[in-house]
N, C-alpha and C positions, 0 to 999 in steps of 0.2 A: 724735555724734548727740545733742547736748544738746537737751533739751526747752525750754530757755529761749527759743529763737527762736519757739516756738509759743504763748507766753503771749498771752492775749487779754484786753483790758480792757473789751470791750463788754458791757454788762449784758444778761443773758439772762432776766431775771425776767418779761418780758412774754410769753415763749413758753409758752403752755399751751393750745394750740388743737388738739392732736392728739386722736385717738380712743382714747387709753388713759388710765388714771387719772392723777391729778396726781402721785402718788409715782413712778410709772414714768417719767413724762415728765421729772421733775426729776432722776432718776438719770442721765440722759444728759448733764447739763450741770455736773457737779460738779468735773470735772478741768480746770484751767487755763481756766475760763470756757467750755468747750465739751465735746463728746463725744470720747473717745478710744476707738477701736475696735482691739482686738488680736485676732490669730488665732494659734492654737497648734497646730502639728503637723497641719495640714489635709491630709487625704488623700481623694481622690475617685476611685472606680473605677466603670466602667459595664460592663454585659454587652452585647456586640455579637454578633448572630446573623448568620450568612452562609450562603450556599448554598441549595439547593432544599429542599422539604419533607422528602424522604426522606433527604437528605444534609446536613441543617443542622448547622453547627458553632457552638458557643458559645465565644466568646473574651472574657476579661476584659481590658479596656483601662484603663490607668492614666492619668487625666487630670491629677491633681495629686498631688504626692508631697512630704510633709513640708514644707509651706509655712508659714513663720512671719513675722510682721511686726506693725507698729504703724502705724495711720493716725491722725494728730492733726489738730486744726483747721488748715485750709489746703488747698492743692491737692495731692491725692495721685493720681499717675498710675500706671496699670498698663500697661506697654509690653511688646511682644513680637511675634514673627512670627505669621502666620496659623496657627491651630491650636495655638498655644503654651499656651493655657489662660487667656487674659486674661478673656474673658467668663465662663468657668466660675468663676474665683476671685471675680469681681465678684458673680455670682449666689449663691455660697456665703456671702459676707459679708453680702449683702442678704437672706438667708434665703429665696431664691427658687429654689433648686436642689433637685431630687428628693433627699430624704434617704437613699434607698436607696444604699448603697455609700459613704456620707459619714461620715468620722470626724474627730475633733479638737474644738477649742473655739474659739468666737468670743465675746469678752467686750466689754462696754461699760463703760468705767471700772472694769475689774476684776471686774465682775459679769456673770452670764449675761444674754443678751438677753431683754428682756421678752417675754411671750407675744404681744403685739401689735406687735412690732418692725416688721413689714412695713407696718403701718398708721401707725406713728409716724414712720418714715423716709420720705424721698422717693426715687423711682426713675424715671428718665427712660429709656425704652426707645430702642433704636437707630432704629426706624421710628416717626416721630411718630404717636401714636395720639390724635388729637383729632378731634372731629366737624367735618368740613369745611363743612357747611351752616350752622353756627352762627357767630356773631361771636366774636372773641377774648373779649370781656366775658361773653358768654353761656356760653362754655365754663368760664370761671373761676367764674361764678355757680353752675354745676352742681357744680363741685368744692367750693365753699364750702358750698353747701346740704347736701351729703351727708357732708362730712368734718369740718366744724366742729360743735361741740356745740350742741344746741338751746337751751342757756342763753344763747347769744349772740343779740342782737337782729339784725334785718335791717339796721339802720343800722350796727351794728358789723361785720357781714359785708361790707357794701358799702365801708366804710372800709378793711377789710383788702384787698379786691379792688383798690381804687384805689391803695393803697400798693404792692401787688405790680406793678401795671401801670406805675406811675411808676418803681419800682426797676429794672424790666427794660426800660425805654424803649419801651413799647408804647402810649404815649399817642395817637400819630397813627393807629394802626390798631386801636384798642380796639373800635370799632364797625364794623369791616370783617370780612367773612366770611373764615374761614381758607382756604377753597377746596377744591374737589374736581377730579376730572378733567373735569367739565363746567362748573364755576364758577371763574372767575378769582379768586384770593384773595391773601393776603399773600405776601411773599417767603419763600425757604427759611430765612433767618436768623430772620425774625420768627415763622415757624412753629415753629422749634426753641425760641425763647424762650417761645412760648406753652406748649409742652410742659413747659418748666421752671417756668413760672408756675403751671401746674396743680398741681405738686408743692409749690411754695412757699406755697400757700394755708394749709397747716397749720403753716408756719414750722418745718420740721424742723431738728434739729441736725445730722443726717447726710443727705447727698444723694448718691445713686448715679446715675451716668450711663454708659450703654453706648454707647461710641464717639460722643460728641456732635457730632463734626465730619463724620460720614459724610454724603455728598451735598451738602456745602457747598463753595463755592469758598474759596481760601486766605484771602481778605480777610474773608469772613463767618465762617469758622472762627476766625480770630484775634479777631474781635469777640465771639464767643460765649465764648471762653476768658478774654478780658478781663473780661467780665461775671461769670464764675465766680470769677475772682480777686478782684474787688470783694466778692463775697458771702462768700468765705472769710475776708476780713479782718474780717468782722462776727462771726466766731467759729464759722462752720459748718465741719464736716468734710466736704469734698467728695472723693469717691472716684470715679474714672472710668477706663475702659479707652480706649485710643487707639492707633491703628495706626502712623501715620507723621507726626508733627507737624513743622511747620516750626520754624526756630530761634527765631523771635519767640514762638512758643507754648511751646517747651521752656523758655525762660527764666523762664516764669511758674510752673513746677512747684516746689513745696516739697519733695515727697517723690517718689521714683521707685522703682518695683518692676519689675524686668526678669524676665520669664518665658520659658522655652523648653522645650518638651516637658514641661510641667507642673512644671518644677524652677525653683528660685529662683537667678537669676544675680547679682542685686544687689538690695538693699533699703536705702535710706538717703536722705540729702539729695541732691536732684537735681543741685545744682551741684558736688557732690563726686564724681559718677560718673565723669567724665573722668579725674580723678586716680587713682581706684581702678583703672580699666582700664589706665592707664599703668603702674601698679605691677605689673600682670599681664603686661606686655610688649606691650600693644596701644596704639598712640598714634594719636590722631585727626589727620588731615591738616589743615593750615591751610585755613580757609574751608569745611570740611566740616560738615554739619549733625550735631550730636551724636546725635540720634535715629536718623538713617540709619546713622551709624557703629556704634552699639550693635547694630542689627539685622544689619548686615554682619558684625560680629564673631561674633555668635551663629550666623549662617548659614554662616560660614566662607568667604565668597566675596568679601571686601572687598579692594580694591586698597590700602586704607588700613592693612591689618594688616601690620605690619612684623615683623622677626625677633624671636623671643622672646629675652629676655636670656640664657636658659640654653642657647640653641642655639650650637653651635660649627661645624656643618658648612657654614654659609653659604647654605643653600638657603631660598628664600622660601616660606613655608608657604601663601601665598595662591594659589600656582599649582597646588596640589593640587585634585582634584575635590571639590566640596562633599559628595558622597555618601560619600566616604571619610573626611572629616574631621568631619562634623556630630556624630555620636554621641560620639566621643572628646573633641571640643572642648567639647560641652555638659557632659559628665562632669567634664572638667578645670576648667571655669569654676565648676561647682557646688561642687567640692571646694575650689577656691581661695577662694570666698566663705565656705564653712563655716569656714575657718581665718583669716578676716580679722577685723580689729578691729571692722568694722561689724556683723558677725554676733554677735560677743561682746557688744557694747553692746546690741544688740537683744535678745539672749537674757536679759541681766541685767534689762532693763526689763520684759520679758515675765514673768519670774519675780516681779518686784516687783508687777506688776499682777495676776497670777493669784492671789497670796497663798497659793501652795502647793496650789492645787486639783488634785485627781487628774484624770488624763486620762480622758476619757469620750467616748462617742459623742455626736455632736450631736443634741440632742433635737428632736423634731418638734412645732412649735407649730400645732395645729389650731384652737384657740379664737380667735375673733375677736369682740371687743366692738364693736359698731357704734355710731357716734355718734348715729344717728337711728333712728326707728321704721320698721316695715315700711310703714305707710301713707304716711309722709313720703317714703320712698324711691320707693314706687309712684307717687306724684303727680309727683315730679320726673323720673323715668324716662319716664313717659307724656308729660309736657310736652315733654321733649327729643325723644322719638321722633316726636311729632306735628309739631314744628317741622322736624325732619329730613325728614319726609314732604312737607311743604309746600315745603321748600327743594329738593326733588328733582322738578322738573316732568317729567323724563323717566320717572319711575316712577309718579307720581300723575296728573297732567293727561293725559299721553299715554294712559294706560290708560282713562281716562274717554272720551277722544275715540275711541279704537279701539272701545270698547264701543258708543258711539252709532252710528258708521259701520257696524259689523257688524250691529247691530240693524236699521238701515234696509235694508241689503243683503238680509238674511234675510227681512225683511218684504216686500221687492219680489219676491223669488224665489217665496215661498210665499203670495203675496197672496191673501186672501179664499178660504180653503179651502172646498170644496164638500162637501155631504153626499151623496157618491156613492162607488162603489168606489175611484176614484182618490183621493178625499179620505182614505180609510183609509191608503193608502200614504204620502200627503203628510204626514198628521198624525204617523204613526209616524216618518217620516224627520226632520221638523223637531224633534220632541221628543227624538229620539236625538241630533241635532246640538246642541241646547241643553244637554243633559246632558254630552256629551263636551267641549263648548266650555268649560263651567264647570270641568271637570277640568283640561284642558290650560292654561287661563288661570291656574290656581292654581300652576303650576310656578314662577312668579316668586317664590313665597313662600320658596323655598329660600335666596334672598339675605338673608332677614330675619336669620338667625343666622350664615350663613357670612361675609358681608362684614364684620360687626362682631366676629368671633371674637377677634382680637388685642385690640381695644378692651375687650371684655367680660372677657377673662382678666386684663388689666392692672388694670382698675378693680376687679374682684372681689378680687384679691390685695391691692390697696392699701386695701381696706376701704371702698370707696364704698357698696356695697349687697350685699344677700343675693341668692342665685341666684333665689329665689322672686320677689323684687321685680322683678328684671330681666325674668324670664320673663313674669309677668302684665302688667307695664308694656308690653312689646312687643305682647302680645295685644290689650290694650285700645286702644292708640293707633295700631297699624299694621294688624294682621291683621283686626280686626273692621270698621273703616270701609272698608278697601280690598277686602274681599270682599262686604260688604253693599251698598255703593253701586252697583257694577256690576250686581248682581243686580236691584236695584230699577229701574235704568235699562233694562236689557235686557228685563225683563218688561213695563214700561210701554210700550215701543216696539213689541215684537213681538206682544204679546197681541192688540191691537186691529187691527193690520195683517193678522195671520193670520186673524182672524175666528174665534177659538176660542170655546168655550162662553160665551155671554153671561150669566154669573152672577158676582156680586161675590165669593161664596165661592170659586168656582173660580179667580178671578184671584189672590186672596191665597194660596191653597194652592199655586199654581204659583210665586209669588214666594218663598214660604217654602221650597218644595222646592229651588229653585235655590240659595238661600242655604245650605241644609244640605249640598248637594252641594259647594258652594264651600268651606265650612268643613271638611268631611271631607277633601277633597283637599288643602287648605292644611295641615291638621293632619298628614296623612301626609307632606307635603313637609317640615314641621318635624322630624318624627320621623326622616326620612332625613338631613336636612341638619345636624342638631345634632351638633357635633363635627367635621364635615367642614371642610377647609381650602380646597377647590377647588370653585367653583360648578359647573363643567362636569361633574364626577363625580356630584354630587347630582342635577343636571338629567337626566343620562343614566339614572340609576336610576329617577327619577320617570317618565320617558317610557316606558321599557320596562315598568314596572309598569302604567301606564295603557293601554298597547296590549293587554296580556293581559286587563286588566279589561274593556276595550271588547269583546273577543270574547265574554265571558260577560255582556254587558249585556242580551241578550234580543232584539236585532234581527238581528244577523248569523247567529245560529243559534237555533233554537227550543230553549229550555233543557230541555224535556221529552224531547228526542231525544238528549241528550248521554249518553254511556255512564256508568254509575254510578261507576266509579273516577276519573272526571274531573268529574262533576257537582258535587262538593263545592266546587270552585273558585268557583262562582257566588256563594257566600256571602261571599267576600272582595272582591267587585266593587262599588266605589262607584257607577259608572254604572248598574249593574243596579237598585239601590234607587231612585235618582233617576228613571230611565226608567220603572220600574214605577209609581211614585207619580204621575208626570205622565200616563201612559196611563190609570190608574184615574181620575184627576181629569177627564180630557178625554173619554174614550170612554163612560163610564157615562151611560146615558140618551140616547145619540145614535141616530139612525135613518139608515142609509145607503141605504135603498131607499124613497125618498119615494112612489113610485107603488104600493107594496105595503102592504096593511094587515096588519102582522105580528101584531096581536092576534087577528084573525079567521083569518088564514092562517099557521099556525105552521110550515108545511113550507117551508123554504127550504134545500134540501139542498145546492145547489151554489154558494151565494153567502153572504157574510157581510153580513147586513142590519142588525144592531144592534151597538151598542158592546159590549153584554154578551157577544154571541157571539164578537166579536174577542178580548175579554179572556179568555174561557174557553179559546179556542184557544191563547192564550199561557200558560196555566196560572196566571192571576192571580185571586186571591180577590176576589169581588165585594162582600164585606161591608166595613163601615167599617174594621174591623181590617186588611183587606187593603190599605188606603191608609196608615193610620197606623203600621203595623208597620215600614214602610220608613223613616219618620222616626225611629222608636225605634232601628232598626239603625244609621242614620247617626249619631245622637247617641252611641250606644255606641262607634262607631268614632272619633268625635271625642275622647271621653274617653280611650280607649285610646292613640291616637296622641299626644295632648298629654302624657299621663303618660310615655310612652316618651321624648318630646322633653325633658321636664323632667328625667327621671332621667339621660339622656345628658349634659345640661348640668351636672347636680349632680355627677356622677362623672367629668366631663371632666378629663383630666390638665392641671393648671394650673401645674405646675412645669416648668422647662426641663430 
């Protein structure tokens, strides 16, 4: 395991565009022209709970056990069966694993990882998390604007973007949209290269990739690995997990790490792995893919596994059931590797790199030094969210069209309300519908945080922006316009078709009330949806909440008749405040008995002749405060719900 084959002569002096200080950045590049990542006695345990509430059992499961190794500049593959610990080891090395239950050391060039290692290195997740409504160039511009230091000019950033586009062969699709389920975009390979390009903007010395060939055909997967191989020759340390590569891909590997059940089966030069397994008594058949052979040996079910050299009974071990041979075989392979020359050479190098550092628990790096200010992040997040909104006609234009059509339909049904007893019922009915419609229309706001959850977690961990910048950026660019515009359209159409109170003041109060109801309901949707992974669950919770709120809105039941031990629920009803404000705005000063002089004849015992009488029957305060206290209540609910949503985002579990 000589390190001479990893010597790199490519100059690395130009690389200092990360979001950590210059000294920390340079620390990654002092060994053989690139960064050498070493890991010492990595152990990772998780607590698994099973059973029902009263009979829950807590079991500690060992994911990784005493894993040691060195990753040098080049292609470093982590291979193993499903559930063997590949992704867990990758996340531990990339500082993206939950530190609870984690022990051991991860060093860069023999020194502890810098506090901003997650920001300084690149990490490409398995599922490509790029904004599909933006072009390839726009996605890269977003990454450059937030991750490159503000000391770089826009011209320098654009040069960097063009360099990455050219390096990854994205010239032809640079101005094409990445694509969503509704928009046709670039191919799977180009999408994967776009994800890699997002990480290369900072020119990291170490690049992590979680199963980069997932979802790609064999030809495209080969092209992606050839690209990574070219990048590794420039001095980058590329570490990736991979499941079952074809032979042309396996030939590209410089280093191979084989894991099974969290234990190390082999770690060393990839092209020497076949010889190592041959020395253990397992020979690869001619024309068999080495990667498939390794997995078959580990699983104990390969027809290529021949007799062990020490066997004398002549029985073929491959005929035994895998369930009976897996555990002993893994233990045997682990023990054989621990006694091999590969392990001894690795151990000697690890001791040289660590410099005699004492074993300690992996430290947790919570501090992140952002490359840009809060206002700069807010501006770019708002800009991207607004572009995403315009690029999603199903969410934006469709909602406007539905609002216009619904407004016209309601205007036709309740056209020209009369000032008679039937007009009281019709007014109350249409105002109730307008309020509840605003609430149920706001259910779509749950998608605002749920759909982009994976994107948010990845970008936050990678040091793109603060949680506060993301949260307020989404509010300014998405929530505010998409709740304000429908309220304006709806009011402008229905108010005059219905023939409501012909006063300018009353018109704008109604518009403002509908906006407040929409913002309150949307804020509640965000509070429920923040941290959720499935849209349907958040939507179900919202719908159930609004159904109960609707009961206590004031139309279906007179709130004065509700029993005291249930009447307190009315104060948590968003439709109640909106409906009360709209009734106060519309009914005050109305006369519903035009043939009766209510000033001279104040006795109207069996009929409601004035708007004031109707409001009093509903228990509504006739004073100006009786109107505006509803808006104050809605404003308080907005602040409370948004605070809950922000705190849920802030304390969201961002480690895997």
